[in-house]
N, C-alpha and C positions, 0 to 999 in steps of 0.2 A: 282336597287341597294339600299340596306338598310344600314343605318348608325347605328353603334353600339355605345351605350353609355356605358361609364365605369361603372362598378358595384359600388354601394355604393354612387352614386351622385344623387342629386335631380335636376329635371328640374326646370325652373323658375315657371312654372304653378303649379307643385307639391309643391314648397316652398310657393307660395302665397296661395294655398289652405290650407296648414297646418297653416299658419299665421292667416288666416280668422277663421279657426276652433278654434284656441287658443284664439283669441280675443272674439269670441262668448261665449266660456266657461267661460272666465273671466267676461264678461258682465252679465252672468246669476249667477255665483257663488258669486260675491261680494255682491249684494243686498240680496241674500238668507242668507249669513253669517251674515250680519248686522241685518237682521230680527231675526235670531236665537239668536244673542247676546242680542238684546233688550228684547226678550221673556224671556231669562234666567235672566236678571237683574230684570225684572218685577216680575218674580216668586220668586226671592230672597227677594224682598221687601215684597211681600205678605206673604211668609212663616215666615219672621222675625216678622212682625206685628202680625201674628196669634200666634206665640210663646210668644211674649210680652203680648198679651191679656191673655193667659193662666197663665203666671207668675203674672199678675195683679190680676187675680181671686184668685190665691193661696195666694197672699199677703193680699188681702181683707179678705179672710177667717181667717187669723191670726191676723189682726190688725183692722178690721171693718172700713177700709178706704183704698183708693188706694194709690199706691206709686207715689211720684213726681220724677222729673228728678234727684234729688240728691240721690235717692235710686236705681237708675238704675244699678250702678256698684256693690253695696254691695251684698254679698252672701245671699241667702235665709236663714232664714226667715226675716232677717233685711232688705233685699232689693230684687231686682229682679234677680240679678246675670247675667246681660246682658251688652253688650257693647253699646256705643253711636253711633257706626257705624254698618251697616249690615256686615255679615261675610266677604264678598269680598270687602267691602269698597266702594260700589257704592252709598249708601244712609247714611245720617246722621239722627239720631233718636232724636226726641224731644217729651217730655211729657208735656201736659198742663193739670193741675189738677183743678177741680172746687174748689171754696172757702171752701166748707164743706168736701172736700175729698171723696165725694160719686160719683164722675163722673170724667172722663178723656177723653182726645183726644190725640192720638199719631200720630205724623207725621213722615213720612220717606221722606226726600227731597233728590233728586239726587245731587250728588257731581260732579262738573266739575274739572277735573285734567288735567295737561298739556298733558298727554299721552292718554287721552280719554275724550269725551264730554258726558254730561248727556243726558238722554232721554227727549227731549223737549215735546213729546206727553204725556208722563206719568211722569211729573217732580215731582209730590208729591202724595203720597198715605197717606190715613188717616183711622184710625179705632177708634171707641169710646167704652165706657164701655157697651153700648147696642149692640155692634157688627155691627154697621152701618159702611159700607165701602164706602169711596168716593175717588176720584182722580181728579187731575186737571193737565192741561198742563202748560207750562212755562208762559203763559199769565194769568193764573188763571181761565180759562174756565173749566167747568165740563167735564171730560172725563171718568167718572166712568164706563160706559158701555164698553168702549174699554179697559180700563186698568185692571179692576178687573175680567176679565174672566179667567177661568181656563186654564192653559197651559199644 
């Protein structure tokens, strides 16, 4: 004699199997999403610093010196025409100008906000007037090789 099960209902074994499958999918998806999110933020910092470098080169061509942080917001040719934060707001931008105005170092530092935390591995990106790119983690250790790779 066989027992019939009502259609549309799951057995306990089927429900547990489904639950395990969902948990495994979540366990794989969450770290992948976080990795993708960090890669996107790092790419944003790199692209913004490279755009700032191009703006600095144009400013230098017009003024025979590089722009300091006060010229960041002003429209070209009097300034760089850029914001002090990266487009999505993940990084704050700072320009350190040499005393003679013939060199600069731009920093993009990760911003911690209540709804998101910054990237501890690539907490700061830097680019200078010679195109040297460096990066460091939250403790200040060099992470250039990990952070400045192309995404």
